LUMTOR-810377 format. One record per residue (C-alpha): x, y, z; residue in three letters. Coordinates in steps of 0.25 Angstrom, whole numbers, plus 2048, in hexadecimal, padded with zeros to 3 digits. Example, Ala and Ser with C-alpha at 12.3 -4.5 7.8 and 13.67 -1.06 7.14 Angstrom:
BEGIN
8317EE81FALA/8377FC81DSER/
***
This chain:
BEGIN
3CA16291DMET/3D7164925ALA/3E5162920HIS/3EF15B929GLY/3FD15D92DGLN/409161924GLY/419160927PRO/417164936ALA/410158939ASP/41914E932GLN/426151939ALA/42014A945ALA/41F13D93CILE/42D13E936ARG/435143941THR/435136948HIS/43612E93ASER/444134938ILE/44A130945SER/445121943VAL/45011893ESER/44F10F932ARG/44D100932PRO/45A0F8937PRO/4630F292DGLY/46C0E592FLYS/4770EB936THR/4790E9944LEU/47A0F7948PHE/46D0FA940ARG/4670EE949ALA/46C0F5956ALA/468103953LEU/4590FD951LEU/4590F695DLEU/45C103965LEU/45310A95ELEU/448101960ARG/44B10196FMET/44A111970ALA/43C111968MET/438106971GLN/43C10F97DTRP/43611C975THR/428113973LEU/427110982LEU/42B11F986ALA/41F12297DPHE/415118983CYS/41811D990LEU/41612B98CLEU/409127986LEU/404120991LYS/40712C99AGLY/401135992GLY/3F412E98EHIS/3F2123998GLY/3F0115994GLU/3EF112985ASN/3E4109980PRO/3E60FA97FGLN/3E40FB971TRP/3EF10496EPHE/3F80F696FLYS/3F20F1963ASN/3F20FB958ILE/3F80F994CSER/403101946THR/3FD102938ASN/3FA111938LEU/3F011192BPHE/3E910492BARG/3E20F9934SER/3DA0EE930PRO/3CB0EB935GLY/3BE0E7932ASP/3BA0F492DILE/3C40FD927LEU/3C410C928LEU/3CC11491EGLY/3D4120922GLY/3D812D919LEU/3E3136920PHE/3ED14091APRO/3F9137920ILE/40213C915ASN/40414A90EGLN/40614C8FFLEU/41514C8FATHR/41314C8EBSER/40F1588E2ASN/4011548DDLEU/40215F8D1SER/40D1558CCGLN/4041498CDARG/4041408C1ALA/3FF1328C5GLU/3F512F8CFPRO/3FE1298D9ASP/4081348D8ASP/40413A8E5ILE/40C13A8F2HIS/40A13B901CYS/417139908ASN/417142913SER/40E13E920VAL/406148925ASP/405146934ALA/3F614A935TYR/3F214092CGLY/3F9136932LEU/3F413993FALA/3E513893AMET/3E912A936ALA/3EE126942LEU/3E012C949VAL/3D912293EMET/3E2115945LYS/3E011B953TYR/3D111C951THR/3D010F949VAL/3D8107955ASP/3D010E960GLU/3C4109959ILE/3C80FA959ASN/3CC0FB967ALA/3BE0FF96ATHR/3B60F296APRO/3A70F896CASP/3A810195FLEU/3AB0F6955LEU/3AC0EA95CPRO/3B20DE954ASP/3B40E7949VAL/3C30EC945THR/3C30FA93FLEU/3CF0FC935GLY/3D410792DPHE/3DC10C922GLU/3E311A922SER/3E811F915HIS/3EF12D912ASP/3E7137909CYS/3F2141908CYS/3E714B908ARG/3E71498F8GLN/3DB1448F1PRO/3E313C8E7ALA/3EA1358F4VAL/3DD1318FBILE/3D712B8EEMET/3DF11F8F1LYS/3DB11A8FFPRO/3CD11E8FCTHR/3CD1148F1LEU/3D310B8F9ARG/3C810C904PHE/3BD1098FALEU/3C40FC8F4THR/3BD0F08F7THR/3C00E9905GLY/3CF0E5906SER/3D30E68F8SER/3D80F28F1ASP/3CC0F38E6GLU/3C30FC8E4LEU/3B60F48DDGLU/3AD0FC8D3VAL/39F0F88D6LYS/3900FC8D3CYS/38C0FA8E1ASN/3960FE8EDTYR/38B0F98F8THR/3920EE8FBGLU/39F0F38F8TYR/3AA0F0903MET/3B40FB904THR/3C20FA90AHIS/3BE103916VAL/3B110691DTHR/3B411691FALA/3BD12091CVAL/3C312A926ILE/3C813791EGLY/3CE13D918PRO/3D314991ECYS/3CE155915ASN/3C315890DSER/3CA1598FFGLU/3CE14A8FFILE/3C0147907ALA/3B914C8FBALA/3C11438F1VAL/3BE1368F8ILE/3B113A8FFGLY/3A81388F3LYS/3AF12A8F0LEU/3AD1258FDLEU/39F12B8FDGLY/39B1228F1PHE/39E1158FAPHE/39711C906LEU/3A311A90EMET/3A612291BPRO/3AF12C91AGLN/3B2134927VAL/3BB140926SER/3C4145930TYR/3C7153929ARG/3BF15491CALA/3B6161921THR/3B2166913SER/3A2168914ASP/39F161907GLU/3A115490EPHE/393157914SER/38D154907ASP/387146909LYS/3841468FASER/3931478F6GLN/399141903TYR/38F136908PRO/39812F911SER/3A113A917PHE/3A113E926VAL/3AC14592DARG/3B114893BTHR/3B4156939VAL/3A9161937PRO/3A7167929SER/3AE174924ASP/39F17B924ARG/3A0178933TRP/3AE17E934GLN/3AA18A92CALA/39D18D935ALA/3A718C940ALA/3B019693CMET/3A419F937VAL/3A019D946GLN/3AF1A294ALEU/3AF1AE942LEU/3A11B2946THR/3A71B0956GLU/3B21BC955PHE/3A91C394AASP/3B31C1940TRP/3AB1C4933ASN/3B71CA92ATRP/3BF1BD926VAL/3C71B691CALA/3C51A7917VAL/3CF19F911ILE/3CF19190DGLY/3D8186907SER/3D51838F6GLU/3D11768FAASP/3C21718FDGLU/3C317390BTYR/3C818190BGLY/3BF1868FFLYS/3B317F905GLN/3B6183914GLY/3B819290FLYS/3AC192907GLN/3A418D913GLN/3A919791DLEU/3A81A3914SER/39919E912SER/39619E921LEU/39F1AA924ALA/3951B291ASER/3881AC922ASP/38F1B192FALA/3911BF929ASN/39F1BC929ILE/3A81C291ECYS/3B21BB916VAL/3BC1C6913ALA/3C41BD90ATYR/3C51AE905GLU/3D01A78FFGLY/3D61998FCLEU/3E31948FFILE/3E918A8F4PRO/3ED17C8F9ILE/3F31768EBTYR/3FC1828E6GLY/40418C8EDASP/3FB1948F7PRO/40419E8FCVAL/4001AA8F1PRO/3F21A78F3MET/3F31A7903ILE/3FB1B4902ARG/3EF1BA8F9GLU/3E51B5903ILE/3EE1BC910LEU/3EE1CA908ASP/3DD1C8906ARG/3DC1C5915ILE/3E51D2917LYS/3DD1DB90EGLU/3CF1D5915THR/3D51D9922LYS/3CE1CB928VAL/3D21C7936GLY/3CD1B8936VAL/3D11B092AVAL/3CA1A1929VAL/3D3196923LEU/3CC18A91EPHE/3D8184918THR/3E0178919VAL/3EC177920SER/3F6178914GLN/3EF18490EALA/3EF18991ETHR/3FE188920THR/40218F913ALA/3F819A917PHE/3FD19C925PHE/40B19D91FLYS/4081A8918GLU/4001AF924VAL/40C1AE92CILE/4151B4922ARG/40C1C1920VAL/4091C292FASN/3FB1C192FMET/3F21C093ATHR/3E41BD93CALA/3D91B2942VAL/3DB1A6939TRP/3CF19D93AVAL/3D418E936ALA/3CC182932SER/3CE175936THR/3D717192AALA/3E217B931TRP/3DF17C93FALA/3E8174945LEU/3F217393AASN/40017093FSER/407175933ASP/400183936LEU/403184945ILE/413182942THR/41418D938LEU/41E19693CPRO/4181A4940GLY/40919D941ILE/4071A594FGLU/4071B3947THR/3FA1AF93FILE/3F01B494AGLY/3E51AC950THR/3E019E94AVAL/3D319894DLEU/3D3189948ALA/3C6180946PHE/3CA17294BALA/3C2166949ASP/3BC163957MET/3C215695DTHR/3C414D967GLN/3D114796CPRO/3D513A968VAL/3DC137975SER/3E312A972LEU/3E812D964LEU/3F5132969SER/3FA127971PRO/3F411D966TYR/3FD12395CVAL/409124967GLN/407114968VAL/406112959LEU/41111A955PHE/41A112960ALA/41410595ALYS/41610894DLEU/42510C950GLU/427100958LYS/4230F894DGLU/42B0FF942ARG/4370FD94BLEU/4340EE94FGLN/4320EA940GLN/43D0F2938GLY/4340F692DTHR/4390FF924PRO/43210B920GLN/428109915PRO/42B111909SER/42011B905SER/4231188F6SER/42010A8F7SER/41310A8FFTHR/40610E8FBSER/400118903PRO/3F2110904LEU/3FB10690BASP/40410E914ASN/40011D914PRO/40B12291DCYS/41911B91APRO/41F125922GLU/41712192ECYS/42111592FTRP/42A11E938ASN/420122942LEU/423121951SER/41C12595ESER/42413395CLEU/41A135951ASN/40D133959ALA/40E14195BSER/40714494EILE/3F9141955VAL/3FB14C95FASP/3FB158956THR/3EF162958GLU/3EA15F94ALEU/3E915094DVAL/3E415095AGLN/3D8159956ARG/3D6151949THR/3D714394DALA/3C8142954PHE/3C4144945SER/3CA138940VAL/3C713094DTYR/3B713494CALA/3B813093EALA/3BC123940ILE/3B412194DTYR/3A8126944SER/3A911A93AVAL/3AC111945ALA/39F11594CHIS/39811493EALA/39D10693DLEU/39910294BHIS/38B106946ASP/38B0FE938THR/3910F293ELEU/3860F2949GLY/3900F1953CYS/38E0F1963SER/39A0F196DALA/39C0E496CSER/3990DF95DLYS/3950E4951CYS/3890DD949SER/3900DE93BARG/39E0DC93AHIS/3A70E192DPRO/3AE0D292DARG/3A00CC929SER/3980D8924ASN/39C0E191AARG/39B0EF920ILE/39A0F9913TYR/39D108915PRO/39010E911TRP/38B10691EGLN/39310C927VAL/39111B920LEU/38211D927PRO/387119934LYS/394122934LEU/38A12E931GLN/38012B93CLYS/38C127946VAL/38D12F953SER/39812D95ELEU/39F13496ATHR/3AE133968LEU/3B713A972ASN/3AC141977GLY/3A9147969ALA/39A143962HIS/39C13F954ILE/39113F94AGLU/38F14393CPHE/38414A936ASP/37D148928VAL/38914E921GLN/392146928GLY/398151930ASN/39C14E940PRO/39615594DSER/3A415C94FILE/3A916A94FGLY/3B417294FTYR/3BE176959ASP/3C418595ALEU/3D218795CVAL/3DC19295CVAL/3EA191959TRP/3F3195965ILE/40019A961PHE/40B19996DGLN/41A19896DASN/41B19495EASN/41018995ETHR/40118895CVAL/3F7180964THR/3E9180963PHE/3DE18596EARG/3CF18196DASP/3C618E96DILE/3B9189969GLY/3B117E962THR/3A717E956PHE/39B175956ILE/39017C94EARG/394188956ASN/3A118D95BILE/3A5191969THR/3B219896BILE/3BA19B978ASN/3BE1A9974LYS/3C81AB97FGLN/3D11A097CSER/3D51A696DILE/3E21AE96EPRO/3E01B9963TRP/3EC1BC95DHIS/3E81CB95CTHR/3F01D8963GLY/3E71D896DASN/3E21C996ESER/3D51CC96BVAL/3CC1C6961VAL/3CE1CB952PRO/3C41D294ATHR/3C31CE93BSER/3B71D6935THR/3B51DF929CYS/3AE1EA930SER/3AC1ED93FSER/39E1E9944ASP/3931F5943CYS/38E1FA950GLN/3811F9954ALA/37720194CGLY/37F20093FGLN/37E1F7933VAL/3881F1929ARG/3891F591CILE/3921ED914VAL/39C1F190DLYS/3A31E9901GLY/3A01D98FFPHE/3A21D590EHIS/3951D6918SER/3A01D9923CYS/3A61E491ECYS/39C1F0920PHE/3991FE925ASP/392201930CYS/38620B92EILE/37D210939ASP/36E20D93ACYS/366219938LYS/35B21D941GLU/34F21493FGLY/35720893BTHR/35F1FF943TYR/3691F3943GLN/3611E7944ASN/36E1DD943LYS/37D1DF944THR/37F1DB936ASP/3741E3930ASP/3781EB923VAL/36C1F5924GLN/3641FA92ECYS/3561F5932THR/34B1FF933SER/34420193FCYS/3361FB93FPRO/32A202940SER/32720B94DGLY/336209951GLN/342212950TRP/352212951SER/35D21C953THR/36A21D94BLEU/37320F94DARG/367207952SER/3661F8955THR/3581F8957GLY/34B200956CYS/343204962VAL/33520A963LEU/335219965PRO/333220971THR/32922C973TYR/32B23897DTHR/321243981TYR/31F24F98ALEU/31F24A997THR/31A2519A3TRP/3292519A8LYS/32F25899DSER/33426699FTYR/32C26A993GLU/31F265999SER/32226A9A7ILE/3252789A1GLY/318278998LEU/3102729A4ALA/31427E9ADLEU/3112879A1ALA/3042819A0GLY/3012819AFALA/30428F9B0LEU/2FC2939A5LEU/2F028C9AALEU/2F32939B7ALA/2F22A09AFCYS/2E629C9A8GLN/2DE2979B5ALA/2E22A59BAGLY/2DB2AC9AFVAL/2D02A29B1GLY/2CD2A69BFPHE/2CE2B59BBVAL/2C42B49B1LEU/2BC2AC9BAPHE/2BC2B59C4LYS/2B82BF9BBHIS/2AD2B99B3ARG/2A12C09AEGLY/2AA2CD9AETHR/2AB2D59A2ALA/2B92D299ELEU/2B72C299FVAL/2A92C6998SER/2B12CC98CALA/2BC2C098CALA/2B12B6989GLY/2AA2B4995GLY/2A82A4998PRO/2B02A398BLEU/2BC2AA991SER/2BD29F99CGLY/2BB293992LEU/2C629998ASER/2CF299996LEU/2CC28C99AILE/2CF28698CCYS/2DD28D98DLEU/2DF287999MET/2D927A993GLY/2E427C988GLY/2EE27D992CYS/2EB270999VAL/2EA26898CSER/2F826B989LEU/2FA25E994VAL/2F8255987LEU/304258981PHE/30C25398EVAL/30E245992GLY/30D23998AGLN/30323A97FPRO/2F823197BASP/2EC230972ASP/2E223897ATHR/2EC24397FALA/2F0245970CYS/2E324696BARG/2DF251975LEU/2EC259974GLN/2EB261967GLN/2DB262966PRO/2DB269976LEU/2E7271973ASN/2DE277968ALA/2D027896DVAL/2D427E97APHE/2DA28B974PRO/2CE28B96ATHR/2C528E975VAL/2CC29997ATHR/2CF29E96CLEU/2C129E967SER/2BD2A5974THR/2C62B0970ILE/2C12AF963LEU/2B22B2967ALA/2B72BF96FILE/2BE2C3962SER/2B32C195ALEU/2AB2CB966GLN/2B72D5964ILE/2B42D4955VAL/2A72D7956CYS/2A92E3960VAL/2B42EA959THR/2B12E794AGLU/2A12E794BPHE/29E2F1956PRO/2902F4951GLU/28B2E5951ARG/2942E195EALA/2892E5968PRO/27F2DC960THR/2882D095FHIS/2922D096ALEU/2882CA971GLU/2872BD969ASN/2962BD968LEU/2992BE977ARG/28E2B4979GLY/28B2A7971PRO/2942AD966GLY/2A02AA96DLYS/29C29C972TRP/29A298963VAL/2A729E95FVAL/2AE296969VAL/2A6289967LEU/2A728A959ALA/2B728C959CYS/2B9281964CYS/2AF27795CGLY/2B827A94FLEU/2C5277957GLN/2BF26C95DMET/2BC26694FGLY/2CA26994ALEU/2CE261957CYS/2C5255954GLY/2CB255945TRP/2D925694CPHE/2D624A954MET/2CF24194ALYS/2DA243940GLU/2E7243948GLY/2EC23594DPRO/2EC22F95BSER/2FA230962LEU/2FA220961THR/2F721F952ARG/30122B951TYR/30D225957VAL/30A218951ALA/30B220942SER/318226945LEU/32422393DGLU/32D21F948VAL/33C225945ASN/33F22A953PHE/342223960LEU/33D22D968THR/332237965ARG/32A24196CPHE/31B23D96CLEU/31124796ASER/303248966CYS/301246957PRO/2FD255951VAL/2F624F945GLU/2F125293CPRO/2F825F93CVAL/2ED266933LEU/2E326393EASN/2ED26894APHE/2EF275942GLY/2E0277940LEU/2DE27694FMET/2E9280952LEU/2E5289945GLY/2D728A94APHE/2DC290959ASN/2E5299950GLY/2D929D948LEU/2D12A0954LEU/2DD2A895ASER/2E02B094CLEU/2D12B394BILE/2D12B9958SER/2DD2C1955PHE/2D72C6949MET/2CA2CA950CYS/2D12D295BTHR/2DE2D7956PHE/2D82E494FMET/2CD2E6959ALA/2CA2F3960MET/2CE2F596DLYS/2C32FA975PRO/2C530897DVAL/2C630698CLYS/2C22F798AGLN/2C92E998BTYR/2D12E7980ASN/2CC2D797DLEU/2D02D796FALA/2DE2D9974ARG/2DD2CC97BASP/2D92C5971ILE/2E32CA967THR/2EF2C796FILE/2EA2B9973SER/2E62B4966SER/2F22BB95FLEU/2FC2B396AALA/2F42A6969TYR/2F52A7959CYS/3052AA959VAL/3072A0962THR/30229595ATRP/30629B94DVAL/31529B953ILE/31328C957PHE/30F28694AILE/31D287944PRO/32428594FILE/31C278952TYR/31E273944ALA/32D272947GLY/32E26B955LEU/33025D95ASER/32425695FASP/32825896DLYS/32B26796BASP/31D268962LYS/315263970SER/31D26C979ILE/31B27896EALA/30B27696DGLN/30C27597CILE/31228497DVAL/30A289972VAL/2FE285979THR/30228A985LEU/30629897FLEU/2F929A977SER/2F2297984ASN/2FA2A298BILE/2F82AB97FALA/2E92A9981LEU/2E92AA98ESER/2F32B5991GLY/2EE2BE985ALA/2E02BB986TYR/2DC2B9995TYR/2E82C199CGLY/2E32D0999PRO/2D72CB99FLYS/2DD2C59ACCYS/2E52D29ADTYR/2D92DB9ACLEU/2D12D39B4LEU/2DC2D29BFVAL/2E22E09BDLYS/2D62E89B8HIS/2CA2E29BDPRO/2C32F09BCASP/2C42EF9ADLEU/2BB2E29ADASN/2AF2EB9ABTHR/2A52E999FPRO/2A92F699BASP/2B72F3999TYR/2B22E798FPHE/2A62EE989ARG/2AB2ED97BTHR/2AB2DE97DPHE/2A02DC985LEU/2952E597FGLU/29A2E7971GLY/29D2F6972ALA/2A62FB967PRO/2B430096CPRO/2B730E96CVAL/2C3311964PRO/2CE31996APRO/2CB327960GLU/2BD326965GLU/2C0326975THR/2CA331973GLN/2C033A96DASP/2B6337978LYS/
***
């Protein structure tokens, strides 16, 4: 719905009417004065005609035949027009009788719309192929924007034929009404008053400005169609505009009528669906004093700190609203509905340029190019007839509005033709133009017309309104480059133009910056923002959260929120999330993440400093052990080698070297095979050495603790006995290792079962079950402990090699190394655990190699003369060691 213009537009009509002289009297002076005035007017008319010809080219021939009757024209088929030709001049609250309502002030906009209807009908009659041999007539009446006024012409339209009687019938199927279709009215409020009445007769009603979405309900308004979009479309366009500029904290103000209430409700609903928060909603009264409520609305707008205000209001309420906005010096972005987007009362308000930026929606239109020259010719002809006939101005009190809706129009002249040149008229004339052409094309189909004739003629065949309605609903035409058709709800295929108000030199002009047809397109560079730095203003309750943060709503509006970081293991899935989303199984995220990723595993590479250092240490140890092996092999069969275990001594040394080599399983990318062998080999190789030492320790116990039986049993211990001990210990350790391998998971299964709460992790072979791992290490520790217990109290042979000393020191060093390792190992990271185990293994290996084999190599290299059976007699023959006292006595 849109309201027309106020007093500012009426000035164009009244200006010339003041200067026009009254009809002359009988005196000679008056006759002479009238003659001079006529001559002046004829020259003026000639000048205007020349101007029109120069500005618009040659006028069509049918301009010469136009009638000067502005509001009616006879025809075979009549159309009824309802326009706000006048404005209300009486007080409705003091109305005592049905006719006690007066509209005596000309509304320039409504008059211009009535002239568009006259022009369009004349143009259609001058187009022979649209309704050949059929004359289209019309009757235009004033609706004064009042329900009480519009009822009279509506009832006139429904009278029988040319009479003024409205018959009461049981069946209105063959009821011939005065008009076939109605064009108008100008707003939704009064369109609803007559819409259901016309719908009863199924009389086509084509409105050029009624935009309320309630008319889309064909069960209530079956005969209603329109040439302007529905307010639901306008609300959708406004929401897209707000979304385009990321304005999600707005105020919505409506006028306190059907248009404003419904528009505000629809906009608020669509805004909520688009995550736009309406901080405040208000209604401006239109039937009482609006100023107190407007002041309260402005206070609330300031309190909510919104920067964008949407006004779904009629022009009367909007004018009062902006007077207060200017008074309090408020600046904002104002989004205008079509009702006031181009209103001339608003743009001429003093100080209007201080209100900020106005983005306005106007009905998408096409120019009616011949309208201005048509009105120029019409008004010039009207003035000429008035001067020639010398008829007095009709009295508004003695003339019925149904006969002459505009008595004041008697004074119109060519100087008043500018009423159709205003921005509002130019942008809305096409709606009236398209409405009449739509009915004409529907009549073309109803009458079965071709380009030259019609199969039915209204002079011989009755044409009922209900016959025209289905043709109108299916009409499809291209008019001035615009395609016109109606959907099942009677809404047209027309969108909106988006314009911005340009304030310059105390004037307001309009600049097109975009369009809306289902989707909005905007040329943002064309908008002059009235901000300090000319940038797009913001209107949000809370600043946007950063990546990896979610919104925790505070209060009642979803646009007011605190930003909370997403913790590890959660992420922000969407920008408007209110809680963080947990990562899927097997994925993880860091703090403030917008997604989860699969974890990355690291391991000890051969290029790392740790690996290089350990490899060098291992290589040096292997070289030393190889040197020991060479020395032992060179002296194989000698007393020292035999006492140290003979072949078992060499096997033990080889296993120590194997244990050193097996440490390569801890370096490089692990796999299932490496992990299966890593801990068992790390346990079995030392077991061979420790079991050999244990076998020798048992020999020492036998010699030192049981000297009487030693010669008898030593041979068994040095022979098959030591192999039994070694094999038994190794077999038991292998059993423990087999149990460990059976119970422990593979690396693949271990990784799959990990609870992923990391992005990067050192991947080491699983040491599970821990009990089995402890048993393997504990078994070796037990062997070393037994060996230590067997030898640390053993008597030292006099003047012989002390083999027990080597075992005591080596087993103690091995035992201490691993005992220290256990508590340290438990508190280390996975990477440090692997490094620690390699280091401890090397240290224990060094302990055994150095403490057990080191002294023997020293003797073989430095004192080879001591490598005699006599020097090892106690361990080779079982001879009891002689205490030091006995040696001194001797």
